C-alpha positions in Angstrom: 0.0 0.0 0.0 2.8 2.4 0.9 4.7 1.7 -2.3 1.6 2.3 -4.4 0.8 5.6 -2.6 4.4 6.8 -3.0 4.6 5.9 -6.7 1.1 7.4 -7.3 2.4 10.6 -5.7 5.5 10.8 -7.9 7.8 9.8 -5.1 10.3 7.1 -4.3 11.2 4.7 -1.5 14.8 3.8 -0.5 15.2 0.5 1.5 18.4 -0.4 3.4 18.5 -3.7 5.2 21.4 -5.1 7.1 21.4 -8.4 9.0 21.6 -7.8 12.8 20.9 -4.0 12.4 17.4 -3.9 11.0 15.8 -2.2 8.0 15.4 1.5 7.2 12.8 2.8 4.8 13.2 6.4 3.5 10.2 7.8 1.7 10.7 10.7 -0.7 7.7 12.7 -1.8 7.7 15.7 -4.2 7.4 19.1 -2.8 3.8 20.5 -2.8 3.1 23.1 -5.6 1.3 25.4 -3.1 1.9 26.6 0.4 -0.4 25.6 3.3 -3.2 28.1 3.5 -3.5 27.9 7.3 -1.7 26.2 10.1 -3.9 23.9 12.2 -5.1 25.2 15.5 -4.7 23.4 18.8 -8.4 22.3 18.5 -7.7 20.7 15.1 -4.8 18.7 16.6 -6.7 17.1 19.4 -8.4 13.8 18.7 -11.4 12.3 20.3 -11.9 8.7 21.1 -14.9 6.8 19.8 -15.9 3.2 19.5 -13.1 2.2 17.1 -11.5 -1.3 17.4 -7.8 -1.6 16.6 -6.4 -5.0 15.8 -2.9 -5.5 17.2 -1.0 -8.5 15.7 2.4 -9.0 17.4 4.1 -12.3 18.1 6.4 -10.9 20.9 4.4 -11.0 24.1 6.3 -8.1 25.7 5.8 -5.8 22.7 2.2 -6.8 22.5 1.6 -6.0 26.2 3.2 -2.6 25.8 1.3 -1.7 22.6 -2.1 -2.6 24.0 -1.6 -1.2 27.5 -4.2 1.4 28.4 -3.0 5.0 28.4 
């Protein structure tokens, strides 16, 4: 999905993977043709919870416990 979005947007993805060190993905997107018309206000940045359900799939029990821990 990410690859398709990046290519559709005229961008590129650089992947660097090294055994024992992990993988790095760098996503390059073209600069926007126009400037932002207005910066978001503090009210725009706050999110409200609803009745969403998020599926967490993680095989490491410690990571899974951390990710699903209530805030």
